[in-house]
mmCIF file of the N, C-alpha and C atoms, coordinates in Angstrom:
data_MODEL
# 
_entry.id   MODEL 
# 
loop_
_atom_site.group_PDB 
_atom_site.id 
_atom_site.type_symbol 
_atom_site.label_atom_id 
_atom_site.label_alt_id 
_atom_site.label_comp_id 
_atom_site.label_asym_id 
_atom_site.label_entity_id 
_atom_site.label_seq_id 
_atom_site.pdbx_PDB_ins_code 
_atom_site.Cartn_x 
_atom_site.Cartn_y 
_atom_site.Cartn_z 
_atom_site.occupancy 
_atom_site.B_iso_or_equiv 
_atom_site.pdbx_formal_charge 
_atom_site.auth_seq_id 
_atom_site.auth_comp_id 
_atom_site.auth_asym_id 
_atom_site.auth_atom_id 
_atom_site.pdbx_PDB_model_num 
ATOM 1   N N  . MET A 1 1  ? 0.740   -0.829 -0.071  1.00 0.00 ? 1  MET A N  1 
ATOM 2   C CA . MET A 1 1  ? -0.373  0.030  0.242   1.00 0.00 ? 1  MET A CA 1 
ATOM 3   C C  . MET A 1 1  ? 0.477   1.164  -0.061  1.00 0.00 ? 1  MET A C  1 
ATOM 4   N N  . GLN A 1 2  ? 0.386   2.026  -1.229  1.00 0.00 ? 2  GLN A N  1 
ATOM 5   C CA . GLN A 1 2  ? 1.477   3.359  -0.821  1.00 0.00 ? 2  GLN A CA 1 
ATOM 6   C C  . GLN A 1 2  ? 0.994   4.091  -0.030  1.00 0.00 ? 2  GLN A C  1 
ATOM 7   N N  . ARG A 1 3  ? 1.295   5.089  0.842   1.00 0.00 ? 3  ARG A N  1 
ATOM 8   C CA . ARG A 1 3  ? 1.514   6.727  0.939   1.00 0.00 ? 3  ARG A CA 1 
ATOM 9   C C  . ARG A 1 3  ? 0.660   7.224  0.530   1.00 0.00 ? 3  ARG A C  1 
ATOM 10  N N  . LEU A 1 4  ? -0.180  8.467  1.098   1.00 0.00 ? 4  LEU A N  1 
ATOM 11  C CA . LEU A 1 4  ? -0.085  9.219  0.681   1.00 0.00 ? 4  LEU A CA 1 
ATOM 12  C C  . LEU A 1 4  ? 0.396   10.304 1.389   1.00 0.00 ? 4  LEU A C  1 
ATOM 13  N N  . HIS A 1 5  ? 1.544   11.464 0.739   1.00 0.00 ? 5  HIS A N  1 
ATOM 14  C CA . HIS A 1 5  ? 1.848   12.339 2.228   1.00 0.00 ? 5  HIS A CA 1 
ATOM 15  C C  . HIS A 1 5  ? 0.920   13.858 1.454   1.00 0.00 ? 5  HIS A C  1 
ATOM 16  N N  . LEU A 1 6  ? 0.463   14.334 2.783   1.00 0.00 ? 6  LEU A N  1 
ATOM 17  C CA . LEU A 1 6  ? -0.102  15.429 2.913   1.00 0.00 ? 6  LEU A CA 1 
ATOM 18  C C  . LEU A 1 6  ? 0.391   16.582 3.241   1.00 0.00 ? 6  LEU A C  1 
ATOM 19  N N  . HIS A 1 7  ? 1.810   17.118 2.986   1.00 0.00 ? 7  HIS A N  1 
ATOM 20  C CA . HIS A 1 7  ? 2.497   18.018 3.359   1.00 0.00 ? 7  HIS A CA 1 
ATOM 21  C C  . HIS A 1 7  ? 2.481   18.902 2.285   1.00 0.00 ? 7  HIS A C  1 
ATOM 22  N N  . LYS A 1 8  ? 2.464   20.962 2.783   1.00 0.00 ? 8  LYS A N  1 
ATOM 23  C CA . LYS A 1 8  ? 2.494   21.436 1.524   1.00 0.00 ? 8  LYS A CA 1 
ATOM 24  C C  . LYS A 1 8  ? 3.568   21.223 1.210   1.00 0.00 ? 8  LYS A C  1 
ATOM 25  N N  . PRO A 1 9  ? 3.889   21.770 -0.284  1.00 0.00 ? 9  PRO A N  1 
ATOM 26  C CA . PRO A 1 9  ? 5.497   21.352 -0.996  1.00 0.00 ? 9  PRO A CA 1 
ATOM 27  C C  . PRO A 1 9  ? 6.242   23.356 0.504   1.00 0.00 ? 9  PRO A C  1 
ATOM 28  N N  . VAL A 1 10 ? 7.657   23.190 0.593   1.00 0.00 ? 10 VAL A N  1 
ATOM 29  C CA . VAL A 1 10 ? 8.143   23.699 1.012   1.00 0.00 ? 10 VAL A CA 1 
ATOM 30  C C  . VAL A 1 10 ? 8.290   24.810 0.587   1.00 0.00 ? 10 VAL A C  1 
ATOM 31  N N  . TRP A 1 11 ? 8.196   25.477 -0.951  1.00 0.00 ? 11 TRP A N  1 
ATOM 32  C CA . TRP A 1 11 ? 8.505   26.762 -1.265  1.00 0.00 ? 11 TRP A CA 1 
ATOM 33  C C  . TRP A 1 11 ? 6.484   27.358 -0.618  1.00 0.00 ? 11 TRP A C  1 
ATOM 34  N N  . ILE A 1 12 ? 5.512   26.858 0.078   1.00 0.00 ? 12 ILE A N  1 
ATOM 35  C CA . ILE A 1 12 ? 4.324   27.146 0.124   1.00 0.00 ? 12 ILE A CA 1 
ATOM 36  C C  . ILE A 1 12 ? 4.080   27.651 1.726   1.00 0.00 ? 12 ILE A C  1 
ATOM 37  N N  . HIS A 1 13 ? 3.984   29.220 1.880   1.00 0.00 ? 13 HIS A N  1 
ATOM 38  C CA . HIS A 1 13 ? 3.648   29.215 3.453   1.00 0.00 ? 13 HIS A CA 1 
ATOM 39  C C  . HIS A 1 13 ? 2.139   29.660 3.917   1.00 0.00 ? 13 HIS A C  1 
ATOM 40  N N  . ALA A 1 14 ? 1.897   29.146 4.860   1.00 0.00 ? 14 ALA A N  1 
ATOM 41  C CA . ALA A 1 14 ? 0.481   29.227 5.435   1.00 0.00 ? 14 ALA A CA 1 
ATOM 42  C C  . ALA A 1 14 ? 0.516   30.524 5.548   1.00 0.00 ? 14 ALA A C  1 
ATOM 43  N N  . HIS A 1 15 ? 1.195   31.694 5.955   1.00 0.00 ? 15 HIS A N  1 
ATOM 44  C CA . HIS A 1 15 ? 0.973   32.781 6.281   1.00 0.00 ? 15 HIS A CA 1 
ATOM 45  C C  . HIS A 1 15 ? 0.849   33.840 4.714   1.00 0.00 ? 15 HIS A C  1 
ATOM 46  N N  . LYS A 1 16 ? 1.517   33.063 4.019   1.00 0.00 ? 16 LYS A N  1 
ATOM 47  C CA . LYS A 1 16 ? 2.011   33.747 2.522   1.00 0.00 ? 16 LYS A CA 1 
ATOM 48  C C  . LYS A 1 16 ? 0.696   34.047 1.917   1.00 0.00 ? 16 LYS A C  1 
ATOM 49  N N  . PRO A 1 17 ? -0.557  35.277 1.600   1.00 0.00 ? 17 PRO A N  1 
ATOM 50  C CA . PRO A 1 17 ? -1.071  34.957 0.570   1.00 0.00 ? 17 PRO A CA 1 
ATOM 51  C C  . PRO A 1 17 ? -0.751  34.489 -1.032  1.00 0.00 ? 17 PRO A C  1 
ATOM 52  N N  . ASP A 1 18 ? -1.558  33.642 -1.717  1.00 0.00 ? 18 ASP A N  1 
ATOM 53  C CA . ASP A 1 18 ? -1.306  33.151 -3.078  1.00 0.00 ? 18 ASP A CA 1 
ATOM 54  C C  . ASP A 1 18 ? -2.247  34.408 -4.560  1.00 0.00 ? 18 ASP A C  1 
ATOM 55  N N  . TRP A 1 19 ? -0.827  34.812 -4.267  1.00 0.00 ? 19 TRP A N  1 
ATOM 56  C CA . TRP A 1 19 ? -1.847  36.577 -5.346  1.00 0.00 ? 19 TRP A CA 1 
ATOM 57  C C  . TRP A 1 19 ? -2.064  36.444 -6.742  1.00 0.00 ? 19 TRP A C  1 
ATOM 58  N N  . HIS A 1 20 ? -1.183  34.888 -6.614  1.00 0.00 ? 20 HIS A N  1 
ATOM 59  C CA . HIS A 1 20 ? -1.634  35.045 -8.335  1.00 0.00 ? 20 HIS A CA 1 
ATOM 60  C C  . HIS A 1 20 ? -3.238  34.350 -8.274  1.00 0.00 ? 20 HIS A C  1 
ATOM 61  N N  . LEU A 1 21 ? -3.416  33.612 -7.554  1.00 0.00 ? 21 LEU A N  1 
ATOM 62  C CA . LEU A 1 21 ? -4.729  32.480 -7.113  1.00 0.00 ? 21 LEU A CA 1 
ATOM 63  C C  . LEU A 1 21 ? -5.898  33.985 -6.685  1.00 0.00 ? 21 LEU A C  1 
ATOM 64  N N  . PHE A 1 22 ? -5.709  34.944 -5.601  1.00 0.00 ? 22 PHE A N  1 
ATOM 65  C CA . PHE A 1 22 ? -6.120  36.177 -5.621  1.00 0.00 ? 22 PHE A CA 1 
ATOM 66  C C  . PHE A 1 22 ? -6.291  36.511 -6.823  1.00 0.00 ? 22 PHE A C  1 
ATOM 67  N N  . GLY A 1 23 ? -5.541  37.402 -7.600  1.00 0.00 ? 23 GLY A N  1 
ATOM 68  C CA . GLY A 1 23 ? -5.693  38.242 -8.777  1.00 0.00 ? 23 GLY A CA 1 
ATOM 69  C C  . GLY A 1 23 ? -6.509  37.183 -9.435  1.00 0.00 ? 23 GLY A C  1 
ATOM 70  N N  . THR A 1 24 ? -6.314  36.086 -10.064 1.00 0.00 ? 24 THR A N  1 
ATOM 71  C CA . THR A 1 24 ? -6.948  35.044 -10.833 1.00 0.00 ? 24 THR A CA 1 
ATOM 72  C C  . THR A 1 24 ? -8.728  35.755 -10.392 1.00 0.00 ? 24 THR A C  1 
ATOM 73  N N  . ARG A 1 25 ? -9.138  35.294 -9.162  1.00 0.00 ? 25 ARG A N  1 
ATOM 74  C CA . ARG A 1 25 ? -10.251 35.380 -9.115  1.00 0.00 ? 25 ARG A CA 1 
ATOM 75  C C  . ARG A 1 25 ? -10.787 36.815 -8.705  1.00 0.00 ? 25 ARG A C  1 
ATOM 76  N N  . LEU A 1 26 ? -9.743  37.558 -8.778  1.00 0.00 ? 26 LEU A N  1 
ATOM 77  C CA . LEU A 1 26 ? -10.692 38.796 -8.530  1.00 0.00 ? 26 LEU A CA 1 
ATOM 78  C C  . LEU A 1 26 ? -10.649 39.471 -9.747  1.00 0.00 ? 26 LEU A C  1 
ATOM 79  N N  . GLU A 1 27 ? -9.945  39.131 -11.123 1.00 0.00 ? 27 GLU A N  1 
ATOM 80  C CA . GLU A 1 27 ? -10.390 38.975 -12.136 1.00 0.00 ? 27 GLU A CA 1 
ATOM 81  C C  . GLU A 1 27 ? -12.022 38.273 -12.900 1.00 0.00 ? 27 GLU A C  1 
ATOM 82  N N  . HIS A 1 28 ? -12.626 37.318 -11.871 1.00 0.00 ? 28 HIS A N  1 
ATOM 83  C CA . HIS A 1 28 ? -13.307 36.821 -12.448 1.00 0.00 ? 28 HIS A CA 1 
ATOM 84  C C  . HIS A 1 28 ? -14.536 36.991 -11.760 1.00 0.00 ? 28 HIS A C  1 
ATOM 85  N N  . LEU A 1 29 ? -14.349 37.806 -10.860 1.00 0.00 ? 29 LEU A N  1 
ATOM 86  C CA . LEU A 1 29 ? -15.633 38.847 -10.098 1.00 0.00 ? 29 LEU A CA 1 
ATOM 87  C C  . LEU A 1 29 ? -15.507 40.058 -10.610 1.00 0.00 ? 29 LEU A C  1 
ATOM 88  N N  . ILE A 1 30 ? -14.600 40.492 -11.712 1.00 0.00 ? 30 ILE A N  1 
ATOM 89  C CA . ILE A 1 30 ? -14.845 42.055 -11.520 1.00 0.00 ? 30 ILE A CA 1 
ATOM 90  C C  . ILE A 1 30 ? -15.359 41.589 -13.517 1.00 0.00 ? 30 ILE A C  1 
ATOM 91  N N  . HIS A 1 31 ? -15.350 40.724 -13.999 1.00 0.00 ? 31 HIS A N  1 
ATOM 92  C CA . HIS A 1 31 ? -16.211 39.769 -15.078 1.00 0.00 ? 31 HIS A CA 1 
ATOM 93  C C  . HIS A 1 31 ? -17.491 39.324 -15.155 1.00 0.00 ? 31 HIS A C  1 
ATOM 94  N N  . ASP A 1 32 ? -17.704 39.501 -13.493 1.00 0.00 ? 32 ASP A N  1 
ATOM 95  C CA . ASP A 1 32 ? -18.644 38.796 -13.142 1.00 0.00 ? 32 ASP A CA 1 
ATOM 96  C C  . ASP A 1 32 ? -20.257 40.196 -13.684 1.00 0.00 ? 32 ASP A C  1 
ATOM 97  N N  . PRO A 1 33 ? -21.293 39.734 -14.435 1.00 0.00 ? 33 PRO A N  1 
ATOM 98  C CA . PRO A 1 33 ? -21.845 41.517 -14.277 1.00 0.00 ? 33 PRO A CA 1 
ATOM 99  C C  . PRO A 1 33 ? -22.676 41.072 -12.467 1.00 0.00 ? 33 PRO A C  1 
ATOM 100 N N  . ARG A 1 34 ? -23.056 40.180 -11.893 1.00 0.00 ? 34 ARG A N  1 
ATOM 101 C CA . ARG A 1 34 ? -23.612 40.451 -10.791 1.00 0.00 ? 34 ARG A CA 1 
ATOM 102 C C  . ARG A 1 34 ? -22.834 41.216 -9.750  1.00 0.00 ? 34 ARG A C  1 
ATOM 103 N N  . PHE A 1 35 ? -21.854 41.153 -10.164 1.00 0.00 ? 35 PHE A N  1 
ATOM 104 C CA . PHE A 1 35 ? -20.908 42.113 -9.283  1.00 0.00 ? 35 PHE A CA 1 
ATOM 105 C C  . PHE A 1 35 ? -21.076 43.352 -9.679  1.00 0.00 ? 35 PHE A C  1 
ATOM 106 N N  . TRP A 1 36 ? -21.304 43.469 -10.970 1.00 0.00 ? 36 TRP A N  1 
ATOM 107 C CA . TRP A 1 36 ? -21.615 45.206 -10.857 1.00 0.00 ? 36 TRP A CA 1 
ATOM 108 C C  . TRP A 1 36 ? -22.836 45.801 -10.333 1.00 0.00 ? 36 TRP A C  1 
ATOM 109 N N  . ALA A 1 37 ? -23.542 44.445 -10.484 1.00 0.00 ? 37 ALA A N  1 
ATOM 110 C CA . ALA A 1 37 ? -25.380 45.053 -9.701  1.00 0.00 ? 37 ALA A CA 1 
ATOM 111 C C  . ALA A 1 37 ? -25.040 45.359 -8.516  1.00 0.00 ? 37 ALA A C  1 
ATOM 112 N N  . ALA A 1 38 ? -24.934 44.364 -7.650  1.00 0.00 ? 38 ALA A N  1 
ATOM 113 C CA . ALA A 1 38 ? -24.326 44.659 -6.713  1.00 0.00 ? 38 ALA A CA 1 
ATOM 114 C C  . ALA A 1 38 ? -23.421 46.256 -6.312  1.00 0.00 ? 38 ALA A C  1 
ATOM 115 N N  . VAL A 1 39 ? -22.898 46.276 -6.935  1.00 0.00 ? 39 VAL A N  1 
ATOM 116 C CA . VAL A 1 39 ? -21.550 47.322 -6.121  1.00 0.00 ? 39 VAL A CA 1 
ATOM 117 C C  . VAL A 1 39 ? -22.682 48.544 -6.901  1.00 0.00 ? 39 VAL A C  1 
ATOM 118 N N  . ALA A 1 40 ? -24.051 48.600 -7.788  1.00 0.00 ? 40 ALA A N  1 
ATOM 119 C CA . ALA A 1 40 ? -24.741 50.068 -7.910  1.00 0.00 ? 40 ALA A CA 1 
ATOM 120 C C  . ALA A 1 40 ? -25.529 50.021 -7.120  1.00 0.00 ? 40 ALA A C  1 
ATOM 121 N N  . LEU A 1 41 ? -26.014 48.962 -6.694  1.00 0.00 ? 41 LEU A N  1 
ATOM 122 C CA . LEU A 1 41 ? -27.391 48.706 -5.499  1.00 0.00 ? 41 LEU A CA 1 
ATOM 123 C C  . LEU A 1 41 ? -26.567 49.260 -4.021  1.00 0.00 ? 41 LEU A C  1 
ATOM 124 N N  . ILE A 1 42 ? -25.399 48.617 -3.971  1.00 0.00 ? 42 ILE A N  1 
ATOM 125 C CA . ILE A 1 42 ? -24.599 49.124 -2.834  1.00 0.00 ? 42 ILE A CA 1 
ATOM 126 C C  . ILE A 1 42 ? -25.109 51.144 -2.561  1.00 0.00 ? 42 ILE A C  1 
ATOM 127 N N  . VAL A 1 43 ? -24.004 51.563 -3.708  1.00 0.00 ? 43 VAL A N  1 
ATOM 128 C CA . VAL A 1 43 ? -24.513 52.932 -4.072  1.00 0.00 ? 43 VAL A CA 1 
ATOM 129 C C  . VAL A 1 43 ? -25.496 53.910 -4.169  1.00 0.00 ? 43 VAL A C  1 
ATOM 130 N N  . LEU A 1 44 ? -26.784 52.915 -4.919  1.00 0.00 ? 44 LEU A N  1 
ATOM 131 C CA . LEU A 1 44 ? -27.316 53.619 -4.701  1.00 0.00 ? 44 LEU A CA 1 
ATOM 132 C C  . LEU A 1 44 ? -28.299 53.830 -3.766  1.00 0.00 ? 44 LEU A C  1 
ATOM 133 N N  . PHE A 1 45 ? -28.308 52.543 -2.967  1.00 0.00 ? 45 PHE A N  1 
ATOM 134 C CA . PHE A 1 45 ? -28.523 52.367 -1.296  1.00 0.00 ? 45 PHE A CA 1 
ATOM 135 C C  . PHE A 1 45 ? -27.304 53.661 -0.329  1.00 0.00 ? 45 PHE A C  1 
ATOM 136 N N  . GLY A 1 46 ? -26.560 53.343 -0.429  1.00 0.00 ? 46 GLY A N  1 
ATOM 137 C CA . GLY A 1 46 ? -25.724 54.114 0.160   1.00 0.00 ? 46 GLY A CA 1 
ATOM 138 C C  . GLY A 1 46 ? -26.171 56.384 -0.226  1.00 0.00 ? 46 GLY A C  1 
ATOM 139 N N  . ALA A 1 47 ? -26.455 56.490 -1.314  1.00 0.00 ? 47 ALA A N  1 
ATOM 140 C CA . ALA A 1 47 ? -26.588 57.704 -1.499  1.00 0.00 ? 47 ALA A CA 1 
ATOM 141 C C  . ALA A 1 47 ? -28.281 57.986 -0.762  1.00 0.00 ? 47 ALA A C  1 
ATOM 142 N N  . LEU A 1 48 ? -28.810 56.997 -1.551  1.00 0.00 ? 48 LEU A N  1 
ATOM 143 C CA . LEU A 1 48 ? -30.387 57.160 -0.294  1.00 0.00 ? 48 LEU A CA 1 
ATOM 144 C C  . LEU A 1 48 ? -29.942 57.290 1.130   1.00 0.00 ? 48 LEU A C  1 
ATOM 145 N N  . ILE A 1 49 ? -29.205 56.672 1.385   1.00 0.00 ? 49 ILE A N  1 
ATOM 146 C CA . ILE A 1 49 ? -29.295 56.876 3.139   1.00 0.00 ? 49 ILE A CA 1 
ATOM 147 C C  . ILE A 1 49 ? -28.535 58.408 3.555   1.00 0.00 ? 49 ILE A C  1 
ATOM 148 N N  . ALA A 1 50 ? -26.754 58.450 2.401   1.00 0.00 ? 50 ALA A N  1 
ATOM 149 C CA . ALA A 1 50 ? -27.226 60.099 3.010   1.00 0.00 ? 50 ALA A CA 1 
ATOM 150 C C  . ALA A 1 50 ? -27.755 61.214 2.322   1.00 0.00 ? 50 ALA A C  1 
ATOM 151 N N  . MET A 1 51 ? -28.401 60.692 1.564   1.00 0.00 ? 51 MET A N  1 
ATOM 152 C CA . MET A 1 51 ? -29.563 61.984 1.555   1.00 0.00 ? 51 MET A CA 1 
ATOM 153 C C  . MET A 1 51 ? -30.359 62.048 2.402   1.00 0.00 ? 51 MET A C  1 
ATOM 154 N N  . VAL A 1 52 ? -30.918 61.193 3.458   1.00 0.00 ? 52 VAL A N  1 
ATOM 155 C CA . VAL A 1 52 ? -32.248 61.714 4.114   1.00 0.00 ? 52 VAL A CA 1 
ATOM 156 C C  . VAL A 1 52 ? -31.585 61.369 5.343   1.00 0.00 ? 52 VAL A C  1 
ATOM 157 N N  . ILE A 1 53 ? -30.230 60.929 5.495   1.00 0.00 ? 53 ILE A N  1 
ATOM 158 C CA . ILE A 1 53 ? -29.494 61.692 6.672   1.00 0.00 ? 53 ILE A CA 1 
ATOM 159 C C  . ILE A 1 53 ? -29.684 63.409 6.716   1.00 0.00 ? 53 ILE A C  1 
ATOM 160 N N  . PHE A 1 54 ? -29.100 64.392 5.404   1.00 0.00 ? 54 PHE A N  1 
ATOM 161 C CA . PHE A 1 54 ? -28.349 65.321 4.922   1.00 0.00 ? 54 PHE A CA 1 
ATOM 162 C C  . PHE A 1 54 ? -29.510 66.134 4.990   1.00 0.00 ? 54 PHE A C  1 
ATOM 163 N N  . SER A 1 55 ? -30.702 65.818 5.001   1.00 0.00 ? 55 SER A N  1 
ATOM 164 C CA . SER A 1 55 ? -32.301 66.384 4.496   1.00 0.00 ? 55 SER A CA 1 
ATOM 165 C C  . SER A 1 55 ? -32.823 66.286 5.487   1.00 0.00 ? 55 SER A C  1 
ATOM 166 N N  . SER A 1 56 ? -31.983 65.660 6.645   1.00 0.00 ? 56 SER A N  1 
ATOM 167 C CA . SER A 1 56 ? -33.616 65.584 7.892   1.00 0.00 ? 56 SER A CA 1 
ATOM 168 C C  . SER A 1 56 ? -33.107 66.559 9.002   1.00 0.00 ? 56 SER A C  1 
ATOM 169 N N  . GLY A 1 57 ? -34.263 67.271 9.465   1.00 0.00 ? 57 GLY A N  1 
ATOM 170 C CA . GLY A 1 57 ? -33.768 67.678 10.632  1.00 0.00 ? 57 GLY A CA 1 
ATOM 171 C C  . GLY A 1 57 ? -33.572 68.943 10.229  1.00 0.00 ? 57 GLY A C  1 
ATOM 172 N N  . THR A 1 58 ? -34.818 70.161 9.231   1.00 0.00 ? 58 THR A N  1 
ATOM 173 C CA . THR A 1 58 ? -34.653 71.210 8.467   1.00 0.00 ? 58 THR A CA 1 
ATOM 174 C C  . THR A 1 58 ? -35.846 71.698 7.930   1.00 0.00 ? 58 THR A C  1 
ATOM 175 N N  . GLY A 1 59 ? -36.824 72.129 8.876   1.00 0.00 ? 59 GLY A N  1 
ATOM 176 C CA . GLY A 1 59 ? -38.256 72.225 8.031   1.00 0.00 ? 59 GLY A CA 1 
ATOM 177 C C  . GLY A 1 59 ? -38.580 72.471 9.366   1.00 0.00 ? 59 GLY A C  1 
ATOM 178 N N  . THR A 1 60 ? -40.258 72.935 8.840   1.00 0.00 ? 60 THR A N  1 
ATOM 179 C CA . THR A 1 60 ? -40.994 72.509 10.355  1.00 0.00 ? 60 THR A CA 1 
ATOM 180 C C  . THR A 1 60 ? -41.850 71.829 10.953  1.00 0.00 ? 60 THR A C  1 
ATOM 181 N N  . PRO A 1 61 ? -42.233 71.298 12.180  1.00 0.00 ? 61 PRO A N  1 
ATOM 182 C CA . PRO A 1 61 ? -42.923 69.751 11.899  1.00 0.00 ? 61 PRO A CA 1 
ATOM 183 C C  . PRO A 1 61 ? -44.072 70.102 12.032  1.00 0.00 ? 61 PRO A C  1 
ATOM 184 N N  . LEU A 1 62 ? -44.284 68.864 11.369  1.00 0.00 ? 62 LEU A N  1 
ATOM 185 C CA . LEU A 1 62 ? -45.831 68.716 10.566  1.00 0.00 ? 62 LEU A CA 1 
ATOM 186 C C  . LEU A 1 62 ? -46.392 68.278 11.867  1.00 0.00 ? 62 LEU A C  1 
ATOM 187 N N  . ALA A 1 63 ? -47.535 69.499 11.903  1.00 0.00 ? 63 ALA A N  1 
ATOM 188 C CA . ALA A 1 63 ? -48.421 69.573 13.080  1.00 0.00 ? 63 ALA A CA 1 
ATOM 189 C C  . ALA A 1 63 ? -50.007 68.956 12.372  1.00 0.00 ? 63 ALA A C  1 
ATOM 190 N N  . PRO A 1 64 ? -50.763 68.345 12.914  1.00 0.00 ? 64 PRO A N  1 
ATOM 191 C CA . PRO A 1 64 ? -52.218 68.242 12.137  1.00 0.00 ? 64 PRO A CA 1 
ATOM 192 C C  . PRO A 1 64 ? -53.057 69.506 12.030  1.00 0.00 ? 64 PRO A C  1 
ATOM 193 N N  . ILE A 1 65 ? -53.669 69.418 11.362  1.00 0.00 ? 65 ILE A N  1 
ATOM 194 C CA . ILE A 1 65 ? -54.530 70.370 10.661  1.00 0.00 ? 65 ILE A CA 1 
ATOM 195 C C  . ILE A 1 65 ? -55.744 70.085 11.397  1.00 0.00 ? 65 ILE A C  1 
ATOM 196 N N  . TYR A 1 66 ? -56.335 70.511 12.025  1.00 0.00 ? 66 TYR A N  1 
ATOM 197 C CA . TYR A 1 66 ? -57.820 70.423 13.089  1.00 0.00 ? 66 TYR A CA 1 
ATOM 198 C C  . TYR A 1 66 ? -58.820 71.541 11.562  1.00 0.00 ? 66 TYR A C  1 
ATOM 199 N N  . PRO A 1 67 ? -60.003 71.230 11.799  1.00 0.00 ? 67 PRO A N  1 
ATOM 200 C CA . PRO A 1 67 ? -60.650 71.686 10.691  1.00 0.00 ? 67 PRO A CA 1 
ATOM 201 C C  . PRO A 1 67 ? -61.237 72.781 11.325  1.00 0.00 ? 67 PRO A C  1 
ATOM 202 N N  . TYR A 1 68 ? -61.861 73.823 10.306  1.00 0.00 ? 68 TYR A N  1 
ATOM 203 C CA . TYR A 1 68 ? -61.970 75.439 10.375  1.00 0.00 ? 68 TYR A CA 1 
ATOM 204 C C  . TYR A 1 68 ? -63.836 75.575 10.643  1.00 0.00 ? 68 TYR A C  1 
ATOM 205 N N  . PRO A 1 69 ? -64.753 75.998 11.289  1.00 0.00 ? 69 PRO A N  1 
ATOM 206 C CA . PRO A 1 69 ? -65.677 76.472 11.002  1.00 0.00 ? 69 PRO A CA 1 
ATOM 207 C C  . PRO A 1 69 ? -66.740 75.738 9.748   1.00 0.00 ? 69 PRO A C  1 
ATOM 208 N N  . PRO A 1 70 ? -66.160 76.313 9.015   1.00 0.00 ? 70 PRO A N  1 
ATOM 209 C CA . PRO A 1 70 ? -67.166 76.211 7.825   1.00 0.00 ? 70 PRO A CA 1 
ATOM 210 C C  . PRO A 1 70 ? -67.317 74.619 7.530   1.00 0.00 ? 70 PRO A C  1 
ATOM 211 N N  . TYR A 1 71 ? -66.361 74.588 7.639   1.00 0.00 ? 71 TYR A N  1 
ATOM 212 C CA . TYR A 1 71 ? -66.317 72.706 7.304   1.00 0.00 ? 71 TYR A CA 1 
ATOM 213 C C  . TYR A 1 71 ? -66.393 71.498 8.632   1.00 0.00 ? 71 TYR A C  1 
ATOM 214 N N  . MET A 1 72 ? -66.784 72.262 9.533   1.00 0.00 ? 72 MET A N  1 
ATOM 215 C CA . MET A 1 72 ? -66.554 71.572 10.770  1.00 0.00 ? 72 MET A CA 1 
ATOM 216 C C  . MET A 1 72 ? -68.371 70.909 10.981  1.00 0.00 ? 72 MET A C  1 
ATOM 217 N N  . PRO A 1 73 ? -68.124 69.623 11.576  1.00 0.00 ? 73 PRO A N  1 
ATOM 218 C CA . PRO A 1 73 ? -68.833 68.953 11.392  1.00 0.00 ? 73 PRO A CA 1 
ATOM 219 C C  . PRO A 1 73 ? -70.723 69.056 12.110  1.00 0.00 ? 73 PRO A C  1 
# 
């Protein structure tokens, strides 16, 4: 029976990232249309949240409008 060695090669270190593999995965991710759709949604939601934050707090507070005598029941 032949033994299977589960050792990594000496030149591969666990604490060093494989930049070639990272670059390949990033390239595949960038060319995926779903990635750009997700980026667009995140940007739009961020812009919407920023507009809500910066536009709130300025203006008159809303008060209920009470009916005046000609329109009272």
